[in-house]
C-alpha positions in Angstrom: -0.7 6.2 -1.1 1.4 9.0 -2.5 0.9 12.6 -1.5 2.7 15.9 -2.3 3.6 16.6 1.3 5.4 13.2 1.5 7.5 13.7 -1.6 11.2 13.7 -1.0 13.3 15.7 -3.5 17.1 15.6 -4.1 18.5 18.6 -2.3 20.1 21.4 -4.3 23.5 22.8 -3.3 21.7 24.5 -0.4 21.9 21.5 1.9 23.3 21.7 5.4 27.0 21.3 4.6 26.9 23.8 1.7 24.9 26.2 3.7 27.5 26.1 6.5 30.3 26.9 4.0 28.3 29.7 2.4 27.5 31.2 5.8 31.2 31.0 6.7 32.2 32.7 3.5 29.7 35.6 3.9 30.8 36.2 7.5 34.5 36.0 6.6 34.0 38.8 3.9 32.0 41.1 6.2 34.5 40.7 9.1 37.5 41.3 6.6 35.8 44.4 5.2 35.0 45.9 8.6 38.6 45.1 9.9 40.3 46.8 6.9 38.0 49.8 7.0 38.5 50.1 10.8 42.2 50.0 10.3 42.0 53.3 8.3 40.5 55.1 11.3 41.9 53.3 14.3 45.6 53.6 15.0 45.8 50.4 17.1 44.1 48.3 14.5 46.3 50.0 11.8 49.5 49.0 13.7 48.2 45.5 14.4 47.4 44.8 10.7 50.3 47.1 9.4 47.9 48.7 7.0 49.1 52.2 5.9 46.4 55.0 5.7 45.5 55.7 2.1 42.5 57.3 0.5 42.5 54.8 -2.4 42.7 51.9 0.0 39.7 53.4 1.9 37.8 53.6 -1.4 38.6 50.0 -2.3 37.7 48.8 1.2 34.4 50.6 1.0 33.7 48.9 -2.3 34.6 45.6 -0.7 32.3 46.2 2.3 29.4 47.2 -0.1 30.1 43.9 -2.1 30.1 41.9 1.1 26.8 43.6 2.3 25.0 43.0 -1.0 26.0 39.4 -1.2 25.0 38.9 2.4 21.5 40.3 1.7 21.2 38.1 -1.4 22.2 35.0 0.6 20.1 35.8 3.7 16.9 36.5 1.8 17.4 33.7 -0.7 17.3 36.2 -3.6 19.8 34.1 -5.5 21.0 30.6 -5.4 24.0 29.7 -3.2 26.1 28.9 -6.3 25.3 32.3 -7.9 26.0 34.1 -4.7 29.3 32.3 -4.2 30.3 33.1 -7.8 29.6 36.8 -7.2 31.6 36.8 -3.9 34.6 35.0 -5.4 34.9 37.2 -8.5 34.6 40.3 -6.3 37.5 39.0 -4.2 39.5 38.2 -7.3 39.0 41.8 -8.5 39.2 43.8 -5.3 41.7 42.0 -3.0 44.6 42.2 -5.5 43.9 45.9 -6.1 44.1 46.5 -2.4 47.6 44.9 -2.5 48.8 47.9 -4.5 48.2 50.2 -1.5 48.5 47.8 1.4 52.1 48.3 2.3 53.3 45.5 4.6 49.8 44.0 4.4 50.3 43.2 0.7 51.4 39.5 1.1 48.7 39.0 3.8 46.1 40.2 1.3 47.3 37.6 -1.1 46.9 34.9 1.6 43.4 36.2 2.4 42.5 35.8 -1.3 43.7 32.2 -0.9 41.3 31.7 2.0 38.5 33.3 -0.1 39.5 30.9 -2.9 39.2 27.9 -0.7 35.7 28.9 0.6 34.4 30.0 -2.8 35.6 27.0 -4.8 34.2 24.7 -2.2 30.8 26.0 -3.2 31.4 25.8 -7.0 32.0 22.5 -8.7 33.3 23.9 -12.1 35.5 26.6 -13.5 38.3 26.6 -11.0 41.0 26.9 -13.7 39.5 30.1 -15.0 39.2 31.6 -11.5 42.7 30.5 -10.5 44.1 32.0 -13.8 42.3 35.3 -13.2 43.5 35.5 -9.6 47.1 34.7 -10.7 47.0 37.3 -13.4 45.8 39.9 -10.9 48.5 39.1 -8.4 51.2 39.1 -11.1 49.9 42.4 -12.4 50.1 43.8 -8.9 53.7 42.7 -8.6 54.6 44.3 -11.9 52.9 47.5 -11.0 54.3 47.7 -7.5 57.2 50.0 -8.6 54.8 52.4 -10.3 52.6 52.7 -7.3 55.7 52.9 -5.0 54.9 49.7 -3.0 58.3 48.0 -2.5 56.7 45.6 0.0 54.6 43.9 -2.7 56.8 40.9 -2.2 59.4 39.0 -4.2 58.7 37.0 -7.3 59.2 33.8 -5.3 56.3 34.8 -3.0 54.1 35.7 -5.9 54.9 32.3 -7.5 53.9 30.5 -4.3 50.6 32.4 -4.2 49.9 31.5 -7.9 50.6 27.8 -7.2 48.5 28.0 -4.0 45.6 29.4 -6.0 45.7 26.5 -8.5 46.2 23.9 -5.8 43.5 25.3 -3.5 41.1 25.7 -6.5 41.6 22.1 -7.5 41.3 20.6 -4.0 38.3 22.8 -3.1 36.5 22.0 -6.4 37.2 18.3 -6.0 35.9 18.4 -2.5 32.7 20.2 -3.7 32.1 17.6 -6.4 32.5 14.7 -3.9 30.3 16.5 -1.4 27.5 16.9 -4.0 27.9 13.3 -5.1 27.6 12.1 -1.5 24.6 14.2 -1.0 22.9 12.9 -4.1 23.6 9.3 -3.1 22.4 10.0 0.5 19.3 11.6 -0.8 18.5 8.8 -3.2 18.9 6.4 -0.3 16.5 8.5 1.7 14.0 8.4 -1.2 14.4 4.6 -1.4 14.0 4.3 2.3 11.0 6.6 2.2 9.4 4.6 -0.6 10.0 1.3 1.1 8.6 2.7 4.3 5.4 3.8 2.5 5.1 0.4 0.7 5.6 -1.5 4.0 3.0 0.8 5.7 0.6 0.1 2.8 1.2 -3.7 3.0 0.7 -3.7 6.8 -2.6 -1.8 6.4 -3.8 -4.4 3.9 -3.1 -7.3 6.2 -6.0 -9.4 7.5 -3.8 -9.9 10.6 -3.9 -7.1 13.1 -0.6 -5.5 14.0 0.3 -2.9 16.7 3.7 -1.6 17.9 4.1 -0.1 21.3 7.3 1.3 23.0 8.7 0.4 26.4 6.3 2.8 28.1 3.2 1.4 26.5 2.6 4.2 24.0 1.1 3.0 20.8 3.5 3.9 17.9 1.6 2.4 15.0 -1.2 0.0 14.1 -3.2 -1.2 11.1 -6.9 -1.2 10.3 -7.4 -4.9 11.1 -6.1 -4.3 14.7 -8.5 -1.4 15.3 -11.3 -3.5 14.0 -10.5 -6.4 16.2 -10.1 -4.2 19.2 -13.4 -2.5 18.4 -11.9 1.0 18.5 -11.1 3.9 16.2 -7.4 4.3 15.1 -5.2 5.5 18.0 -2.6 8.2 17.6 0.9 8.1 19.1 -0.3 9.8 22.3 -2.4 6.9 23.4 -1.5 4.2 25.9 -2.5 0.6 25.0 -4.2 0.3 28.4 -6.6 3.0 27.4 -8.1 0.9 24.6 -7.3 -2.7 25.6 -6.6 -2.9 29.3 -6.7 -6.8 29.5 -4.2 -7.0 26.6 -2.0 -4.5 28.2 -2.0 -6.5 31.5 -1.1 -9.7 29.6 1.9 -7.9 27.9 3.2 -6.5 31.1 3.0 -9.9 32.8 4.9 -11.4 29.9 7.5 -8.6 30.0 8.1 -9.2 33.8 9.0 -12.8 33.1 11.2 -11.8 30.1 13.1 -9.1 32.1 13.7 -11.4 35.0 15.4 -13.9 32.6 12.8 -16.5 33.3 11.3 -18.5 30.5 7.9 -16.8 29.9 5.0 -19.2 30.4 3.1 -17.8 27.3 3.6 -15.0 24.9 0.0 -15.0 23.8 -3.4 -13.8 25.0 -6.9 -14.7 23.9 -9.8 -12.2 24.2 -13.0 -14.1 24.0 -15.1 -10.9 24.1 -13.6 -9.4 21.0 -12.8 -12.8 19.4 -9.0 -12.4 18.8 -5.8 -14.1 19.8 -2.7 -11.9 20.4 0.9 -12.9 20.3 3.9 -10.7 21.4 7.5 -10.3 20.4 10.0 -7.8 21.6 12.6 -6.0 19.5 15.3 -3.4 19.9 17.8 -2.7 22.8 17.0 -3.8 26.3 16.9 -0.2 27.6 14.7 1.1 24.7 12.8 -1.9 23.4 9.5 -2.1 21.5 6.8 -4.8 21.4 5.1 -6.0 18.2 1.6 -7.3 18.9 -0.1 -9.5 16.2 -3.9 -10.1 16.5 -5.6 -13.0 14.8 -9.3 -13.2 14.4 -10.3 -16.4 16.2 -13.6 -16.5 14.2 -11.6 -16.9 11.0 -9.5 -19.6 12.6 -12.6 -21.4 13.7 -14.1 -21.0 10.2 -11.0 -22.4 8.6 -11.0 -25.4 10.9 -14.7 -25.9 10.2 -14.1 -25.9 6.5 -11.3 -28.5 6.9 -13.6 -30.7 8.9 -16.4 -30.3 6.3 -14.0 -31.1 3.5 -12.9 -34.3 5.3 -16.4 -35.2 6.1 -17.5 -34.5 2.5 -14.8 -37.0 1.3 -16.0 -39.6 3.8 -19.6 -39.1 2.9 -18.9 -39.3 -0.9 -17.1 -42.6 -0.3 -20.0 -44.0 1.7 -22.5 -42.7 -0.9 -20.6 -44.4 -3.7 -20.8 -47.7 -1.9 -24.5 -47.2 -1.1 -25.5 -46.5 -4.7 -25.1 -50.1 -6.1 -27.2 -51.9 -3.5 -29.7 -49.0 -3.6 -30.2 -49.4 -7.3 -30.8 -53.1 -6.7 -33.4 -52.4 -4.1 -35.1 -49.9 -6.5 -35.2 -52.3 -9.4 -36.5 -55.1 -7.2 -39.3 -52.8 -5.9 -40.3 -52.0 -9.5 -40.4 -55.6 -10.4 -42.6 -56.4 -7.4 -45.0 -53.6 -8.5 -45.4 -55.3 -11.9 -46.0 -58.7 -10.4 -49.5 -60.1 -10.6 -49.1 -62.3 -7.6 -49.1 -59.4 -5.1 -52.3 -58.0 -3.7 -53.0 -54.2 -3.5 -51.5 -53.6 -0.1 -48.2 -55.4 -1.0 -48.0 -53.3 -4.2 -48.5 -50.2 -2.2 -45.6 -51.2 0.0 -43.5 -51.8 -3.1 -44.4 -48.3 -4.3 -43.3 -46.8 -1.0 -40.0 -48.7 -1.3 -39.5 -47.4 -4.9 -40.4 -43.8 -4.0 -38.0 -43.7 -1.0 -35.3 -45.5 -3.0 -35.6 -42.7 -5.7 -35.3 -40.1 -3.0 -32.2 -41.8 -1.5 -30.7 -42.1 -5.0 -31.2 -38.4 -5.6 -29.4 -37.7 -2.3 -26.5 -39.9 -3.3 -26.3 -38.2 -6.7 -26.2 -34.8 -5.1 -23.5 -35.8 -2.7 -21.4 -37.3 -5.5 -21.9 -34.2 -7.6 -20.8 -32.0 -4.7 -17.7 -34.1 -4.0 -16.7 -34.6 -7.6 -15.6 -31.0 -8.1 -15.4 -31.7 -11.9 -13.7 -29.2 -14.2 -15.9 -26.7 -16.0 -15.8 -25.8 -19.6 -17.1 -22.2 -19.9 -18.2 -20.9 -23.4 -19.6 -17.7 -24.6 -23.4 -17.6 -24.2 -26.0 -15.0 -25.2 -28.1 -14.9 -22.1 -31.6 -14.1 -23.5 -31.4 -16.6 -26.4 -30.0 -19.3 -24.1 -32.6 -18.7 -21.4 -35.4 -19.0 -23.9 -34.1 -22.4 -25.1 -33.6 -23.6 -21.5 -37.1 -22.7 -20.5 -38.5 -24.6 -23.5 -36.8 -27.8 -22.3 -37.7 -27.1 -18.6 -41.5 -26.7 -19.4 -41.4 -30.1 -21.2 -40.1 -31.7 -18.0 -42.9 -30.5 -15.9 -45.7 -32.8 -14.8 -49.3 -32.0 -15.5 -49.6 -29.6 -12.5 -50.2 -26.1 -13.8 -47.5 -23.5 -13.1 -46.9 -20.0 -14.6 -43.3 -18.9 -15.3 -43.1 -15.2 -16.3 -40.0 -14.1 -18.2 -38.6 -10.6 -18.2 -35.4 -10.5 -20.4 -33.7 -7.4 -21.8 -32.6 -7.3 -25.4 -29.0 -6.7 -26.5 -27.4 -8.0 -23.3 -23.6 -8.6 -23.4 -22.5 -12.2 -23.6 -21.4 -14.2 -20.5 -18.9 -17.1 -20.0 -20.4 -20.1 -18.3 -20.4 -23.9 -18.6 -23.8 -24.5 -20.3 -24.4 -27.8 -18.5 -23.5 -26.3 -15.1 -25.6 -23.2 -15.8 -28.5 -25.5 -16.7 -28.0 -27.4 -13.4 -27.9 -24.2 -11.4 -31.2 -22.9 -12.9 -32.8 -26.3 -12.6 -32.0 -26.4 -8.9 -33.2 -22.8 -8.4 -36.5 -23.4 -10.3 -37.1 -26.6 -8.4 -36.5 -24.7 -5.2 -38.9 -21.9 -6.3 -41.6 -24.3 -7.4 -41.6 -25.9 -3.9 -41.9 -22.5 -2.1 -44.1 -20.4 -4.3 -47.7 -19.9 -3.4 -50.6 -20.0 -5.9 -51.7 -16.7 -7.4 -55.3 -17.0 -8.6 -55.0 -20.7 -8.1 -51.8 -21.2 -10.1 -48.3 -21.2 -8.6 -46.3 -18.3 -10.1 -42.6 -17.9 -10.7 -40.6 -15.1 -12.3 -37.4 -15.2 -14.3 -35.5 -12.0 -15.1 -32.4 -11.4 -17.2 -30.9 -7.9 -17.2 -27.7 -6.0 -16.5 -26.6 -3.7 -13.8 -26.4 0.1 -14.2 -22.8 0.1 -15.4 -23.3 -2.9 -17.7 -20.5 -4.9 -16.2 -22.7 -7.6 -14.9 -25.5 -9.8 -16.3 -27.9 -10.8 -13.7 -30.1 -13.9 -14.0 -32.8 -14.0 -11.3 -35.2 -16.8 -10.3 -38.0 -15.5 -8.1 -40.9 -17.0 -6.3 -43.8 -15.4 -4.3 -43.3 -17.5 -1.2 -42.9 -16.3 2.4 -39.9 -14.0 3.1 -36.9 -15.6 4.8 -35.8 -14.4 8.2 -32.2 -13.4 8.9 -31.0 -16.8 10.3 -32.4 -18.6 7.3 -30.6 -16.1 4.9 -27.3 -16.6 6.7 -27.5 -20.4 6.2 -29.1 -20.6 2.8 -25.9 -21.8 1.0 -24.7 -24.1 3.8 -24.5 -27.8 2.9 -27.3 -30.1 4.3 -29.4 -27.1 5.4 -33.1 -27.1 4.3 -36.3 -25.6 5.6 -38.2 -28.5 4.0 -38.4 -31.6 6.1 -38.2 -33.8 3.0 -35.3 -31.8 1.5 -31.7 -32.8 1.3 -30.2 -29.4 1.7 -27.7 -29.6 -1.1 -29.4 -28.0 -4.1 -28.6 -24.3 -3.2 -25.1 -25.3 -2.0 -24.3 -27.0 -5.3 -25.7 -24.1 -7.3 -23.6 -21.7 -5.2 -20.4 -23.8 -5.8 -21.1 -24.1 -9.6 -21.5 -20.3 -9.9 -18.2 -19.8 -8.0 -16.3 -22.2 -10.3 -17.5 -20.1 -13.3 -16.5 -16.8 -11.9 -20.1 -15.8 -11.0 -21.8 -15.1 -7.7 -25.1 -16.4 -6.4 -27.0 -14.5 -3.7 -30.4 -14.0 -2.2 -32.5 -10.8 -2.4 -36.1 -10.0 -1.3 -37.6 -7.9 -4.1 -41.1 -6.7 -3.3 -43.2 -9.8 -2.7 -40.7 -12.1 -4.3 -37.8 -14.2 -3.0 -35.1 -13.8 -5.7 -32.0 -15.9 -6.2 -29.6 -13.9 -8.4 -26.7 -15.1 -10.5 -24.2 -12.2 -11.1 -22.2 -13.1 -14.2 -19.3 -10.8 -15.5 -20.2 -9.4 -18.8 -17.9 -10.3 -21.7 -16.9 -7.8 -24.4 -16.4 -8.9 -28.0 -12.6 -8.7 -27.6 -12.7 -11.2 -24.7 
């Protein structure tokens, strides 16, 4: 979900507001240097600025222009940070502008004010150290005032003016530094909010992609803005980009939305804000959001096959409860019928034909009793009590008991069990019932090999050792696709005398124990495999 190109970082002092201030400061210094230098060679500019011609002033102005040019290059080509460049520019101004005041004549006080402007721009880019800079600037200006008599500059200004400049430097430094700190704090808060918003957007996008319900957003012109995987799957198309019209991939859905929007825009109560596509088996519902002139439409798509399956499951659950209640009521009279038939078989007063009829009643009663038992076991949903089992040892013990229960008809059960398999957690009684059902099913469908029916039981692990697989295989006829799809449905059987609950019960018991039962054709064998999670010693 996370990628480097989507990472949002807190901006340094080079964000938009600080860049604007830094650019203004660089341009101000270059224009100031060019103006002062031009005043030395152009009489009109000299009179306008009231700057006297002086060789030393030309030298200082040239140094100032060089400083402005160097810092402009550093800033333009990002050779230094904005903060470092601003510090270099401001200290250059603190040093050079007061020195210019010694030779500036009537321009002296104006040069002091220009230093105040420089102070405001420079300290806006620097959050700390304004007291040191204000003290240095004040010392330079006071020094200029004290040296003005020596350098014969009577227009250096009065002490009152110098005092005002000193107070201005401290005040401007404080205000500009405070403004810089607040600006940086606001930027950090804004950026953190952007990061939070970015992360929330990513999480929302991830959640939407994981939804089973399809979701598509289109704008007022019908352009697709976003959609999730479930939507593209239901529409039977590849993911669309933001340059695709909905009508290009789902024309009928697009018509339904436009019809709904016409009712909505005409202030009429829309007849229906849904649409059902029987071809692609989905039901769509629409909802508009945003302003009337620039709205969007959220389209949700529900898989009607899943809705039908859920409804069918609810019907089956209700039917199962009803059948279980009926089966419970049938059991008592059925036992009475079976016992009566057994007593009739033992009677000496019946002839052979009547005893044969009694045997038929007894046999069919047993079959009905088995059906009732299976139905009640299915509906009971009793709690399981899983314990740690060693698969190979437990399977060997189970087969010993199973072979004792077989009748005299010969049958061969080959066993292929790996040694040192990890333990599994399973209710032993329920695992015995599952394997009993699977072996009973295999016995009915296996075909004799060399005159003897043959079954195969395997116990091994998968390649990564995370699953233990118990397999019951028979060499019967392979199952077609329709039969495989319905194998674990209740009351489904390919045997005319079968009930159709054995595999269903086995499947449910495996699910309750965290295992999975499936069918696999392996060579000439039909295999029913129980996938049990392997348990480590710590578990």
